[in-house]
C-alpha positions in Angstrom: 55.7 56.0 42.1 58.9 53.8 42.2 58.5 50.8 44.5 61.7 51.8 46.5 60.2 55.3 47.2 56.9 53.7 48.2 58.6 51.3 50.3 60.4 54.1 52.1 57.1 56.0 52.6 55.4 53.1 54.1 58.4 52.3 56.4 58.3 55.9 57.5 54.5 55.7 58.3 55.1 52.4 60.0 57.8 53.9 62.3 55.6 56.7 63.3 52.7 54.5 63.9 54.7 52.6 66.6 55.8 55.7 68.5 55.4 55.0 72.2 53.4 57.9 73.8 54.0 56.6 77.3 57.7 56.9 76.8 57.5 60.4 75.3 55.4 61.8 78.2 57.7 60.5 80.8 59.8 63.5 80.8 57.1 66.3 81.1 55.5 64.1 83.9 58.8 63.9 85.9 59.3 67.6 85.4 55.6 68.3 86.7 56.4 66.0 89.8 59.8 67.5 90.6 58.4 71.3 90.2 55.3 70.3 92.4 57.3 68.6 95.2 59.9 71.5 95.0 57.4 74.2 95.7 55.6 72.1 98.3 59.0 71.9 100.1 59.6 75.6 99.7 56.2 77.2 100.6 54.4 74.2 102.3 51.1 75.0 100.9 51.3 73.9 97.1 49.6 70.6 97.7 46.5 72.1 99.2 43.1 71.0 97.7 42.2 74.6 96.7 45.5 75.5 95.3 45.6 72.3 93.1 42.1 73.0 91.9 43.2 76.5 90.9 46.2 75.1 89.1 44.0 72.8 87.2 41.3 75.2 86.3 43.7 77.9 85.1 45.5 75.3 83.1 42.6 74.1 81.2 42.1 76.6 78.3 45.9 77.0 77.7 46.1 73.0 77.6 43.4 73.1 74.8 45.3 75.6 72.8 48.6 73.6 73.3 46.7 70.6 72.1 45.4 72.5 69.3 48.6 74.0 67.8 50.1 70.5 68.0 48.2 69.3 65.1 50.1 72.0 63.0 53.4 71.9 64.7 53.7 68.1 64.4 53.5 68.5 60.6 56.3 71.1 60.7 54.2 74.2 60.3 53.0 77.0 62.8 49.9 78.7 63.6 50.1 82.3 65.0 46.3 83.1 64.5 45.0 81.6 67.8 44.6 85.0 69.5 42.7 86.4 66.5 40.4 83.5 66.3 39.8 83.7 70.0 39.0 87.4 69.9 36.6 87.0 66.9 34.7 84.0 68.3 34.5 85.6 71.7 32.7 88.8 70.3 30.6 86.5 67.8 29.2 84.2 70.5 28.7 87.2 73.0 26.6 89.1 70.4 24.7 86.2 69.1 23.5 84.6 72.3 21.3 86.5 75.0 23.4 89.6 76.0 23.2 93.0 77.4 23.6 95.2 74.3 21.2 93.7 71.7 18.0 91.7 71.4 19.8 88.5 69.8 19.1 85.3 71.6 20.1 82.3 69.3 21.3 80.2 72.1 23.1 77.0 70.9 22.9 78.2 67.2 24.9 81.2 68.3 27.5 78.9 69.9 27.6 76.8 66.8 28.2 79.8 64.5 31.1 81.0 66.7 32.6 77.5 66.4 32.0 77.5 62.8 33.9 80.9 62.6 36.9 79.2 64.3 37.0 76.4 61.8 36.6 79.0 59.0 39.6 80.8 60.0 41.4 77.4 60.2 40.3 76.6 56.7 41.2 80.0 55.3 44.9 79.5 56.8 44.8 76.0 55.2 43.9 77.1 51.8 46.6 79.9 51.8 49.2 77.5 53.1 48.4 74.1 51.6 46.7 75.0 48.3 48.4 78.4 47.6 51.6 77.2 49.2 52.2 80.3 51.1 54.3 80.0 54.2 52.3 79.2 57.4 54.3 81.8 59.5 53.1 84.6 57.3 49.7 83.4 56.5 48.6 82.8 60.2 50.2 86.1 61.3 48.0 87.8 58.8 45.0 85.9 60.1 45.8 86.8 63.6 45.5 90.5 62.6 42.3 89.9 60.6 40.6 88.1 63.7 41.7 90.9 66.0 40.3 93.4 63.3 36.9 91.5 63.0 36.5 91.4 66.8 37.3 95.3 67.1 34.7 96.0 64.3 32.1 93.8 66.3 32.7 95.4 69.6 29.7 97.7 70.6 29.8 100.8 72.7 29.9 98.8 75.8 31.1 95.4 76.8 28.5 92.8 75.9 27.4 91.0 79.0 26.5 87.5 78.3 23.2 86.3 79.8 22.7 83.0 78.0 22.6 80.3 80.9 23.9 77.6 78.6 27.0 79.5 77.9 27.5 80.7 81.4 27.1 77.2 82.6 30.2 75.9 80.7 32.1 77.8 83.4 29.6 77.8 86.3 28.6 74.2 86.3 30.8 72.1 88.6 31.4 68.4 89.1 33.2 67.5 92.3 33.8 71.3 92.6 35.8 71.3 89.5 34.5 73.5 86.7 32.9 71.8 83.4 35.7 73.7 81.4 38.3 71.3 82.9 36.3 68.3 81.9 35.9 69.7 78.3 39.7 70.2 78.1 40.4 66.4 79.2 38.0 65.3 76.6 39.5 67.4 73.8 43.0 66.4 74.8 42.0 62.6 75.0 40.2 62.7 71.6 43.0 64.7 70.0 45.7 62.1 71.1 43.5 59.4 70.0 43.2 60.9 66.5 47.0 61.6 66.4 48.0 57.9 67.4 45.3 55.6 66.0 44.0 57.3 62.7 45.5 57.4 59.2 45.1 61.1 59.4 47.2 61.2 62.6 49.8 59.0 61.2 49.9 61.1 58.2 50.5 64.3 60.1 53.6 62.9 61.7 54.8 61.6 58.4 54.4 65.1 56.9 56.4 66.5 59.7 59.0 63.8 59.3 59.7 63.9 55.6 57.0 65.7 53.6 59.2 65.5 50.4 59.4 61.7 50.6 55.4 61.6 50.7 55.1 63.9 47.8 57.8 61.9 45.8 55.7 58.8 46.8 52.7 60.2 45.1 50.8 60.5 48.3 48.3 63.5 48.5 49.2 65.4 51.7 47.4 68.6 50.8 43.9 67.3 52.5 45.7 66.3 55.6 47.3 69.7 56.1 43.9 71.3 55.6 42.3 69.0 58.2 45.0 70.0 60.6 44.7 73.6 60.2 41.0 73.3 60.6 40.9 71.5 63.8 43.4 74.1 65.2 41.1 76.8 64.2 38.0 75.0 65.6 39.6 74.3 68.9 40.8 77.9 69.0 37.3 79.0 68.5 36.3 76.7 71.4 38.8 78.5 73.5 37.3 81.8 72.7 33.9 80.6 73.8 35.1 79.1 77.1 37.1 82.1 78.0 34.0 84.2 77.2 32.1 81.9 79.6 34.5 82.2 82.2 34.4 86.1 81.9 30.8 86.3 81.3 31.5 88.7 78.5 32.7 89.2 75.0 36.1 90.8 74.7 38.2 91.9 71.5 41.3 91.2 73.8 40.2 87.9 75.2 43.1 85.8 73.9 45.8 88.4 74.4 49.1 86.8 75.6 48.0 83.2 75.1 49.4 82.4 71.9 53.2 82.2 72.9 52.4 80.3 76.1 50.7 77.8 73.9 53.6 77.3 71.6 56.0 77.2 74.6 53.8 74.7 76.3 53.9 72.6 73.3 57.6 72.8 73.1 58.1 72.2 76.7 56.0 69.1 76.5 58.2 67.7 73.9 56.4 68.7 70.6 59.2 69.6 68.2 58.8 72.7 66.1 60.6 71.1 63.3 57.9 68.6 63.1 57.4 64.7 63.2 57.4 64.3 67.0 55.0 65.2 69.9 51.4 64.9 70.8 48.5 66.4 72.3 48.9 65.1 75.8 52.7 66.0 75.8 51.8 69.5 74.7 48.9 69.8 77.3 51.4 68.6 80.1 53.7 71.6 79.0 50.8 74.0 79.6 50.2 72.4 83.0 53.9 72.7 83.8 53.9 76.3 83.0 50.9 77.0 85.3 52.6 75.1 88.1 55.8 77.0 87.6 53.7 80.3 87.6 51.6 79.4 90.6 54.6 78.1 92.7 56.4 81.4 91.9 53.6 83.4 92.9 53.4 81.6 96.3 57.1 82.0 97.0 56.8 85.7 96.3 58.4 86.2 92.8 57.4 89.3 90.9 55.9 89.2 87.5 59.4 90.1 85.8 61.1 87.4 87.7 58.4 84.8 86.8 59.1 85.7 83.2 62.6 85.2 83.4 62.4 82.1 85.3 59.9 80.7 82.9 61.8 81.6 79.8 65.0 79.9 81.3 63.1 76.8 82.2 61.8 76.5 78.6 65.0 77.0 77.0 66.8 74.4 79.2 64.0 71.9 78.6 64.3 72.4 74.8 68.1 72.2 75.0 67.9 69.0 77.2 65.2 67.4 75.2 66.7 67.8 71.7 70.3 67.3 72.4 70.7 63.9 71.0 69.0 65.1 67.7 70.9 68.2 67.4 74.2 66.2 67.4 73.0 64.6 64.1 72.2 68.0 62.4 74.4 69.4 59.9 72.6 72.6 59.6 70.4 74.5 62.0 68.3 77.5 60.7 
């Protein structure tokens, strides 16, 4: 490794280490405030306690998903397997804990096996992408369908009703009248942000997204960091499958349907850049909250589902255009 190249890589890592998360989340927080105040002025009922609790609880699992995918997106890759992972882990946990279709009652062990399955999917993606050098888009698209297929094969003749009190309490137990799922989401997002900002692994993830070629030329081993990023994403997706199953009290092969692209949209809306090198777990989670506030507010003012889709899509496009304008002016090529 030449001294010049090594110096460049260390400079890159240093610049990424000193990013200011508070400055980066200012825009999504401002957008959240403007949307909330706007809906309150229009309908007059947005800031009620019940409605705010509804927004927070509805945004909890999408926020975890947005934080999960941030680990992969920040390094310039993508993970499309989230829905498949959630489907498989939902069926695994439902059939291993006490349920209405078989005699299994493995309790916490069943939960751990489901989470391990999510981790396994993530490691599978990582091996294909980081070790075998296959494009993350194709790899995770394939894993998405593998997960859905496994979930469909596991699905019994009737819906498996979950009877395990520990799993059910994940959704039923409330603190200050707010579901435990919300507190789990806050903990996951906080830990994810700490990992990204205050660990060597986190700094390397940003560096990989910023200029992976420079890191390779410097002799740094990036493969293991990419493996860990995909593994974390898979583990958190598996957690979301378990939490959704707890909320529905059933296992469902379609439990994650429709959550993948909102998670990606939330990450982008919060400022996590698809080309890599910028973003964060808190930013992406705020994007998920923004989308939920937008959806909730539009429902309150009487907008239909198609209108909500159009407006949500327009908001995402405008947010991406505004947030990346200064960077695009420097780009010579856009793919």
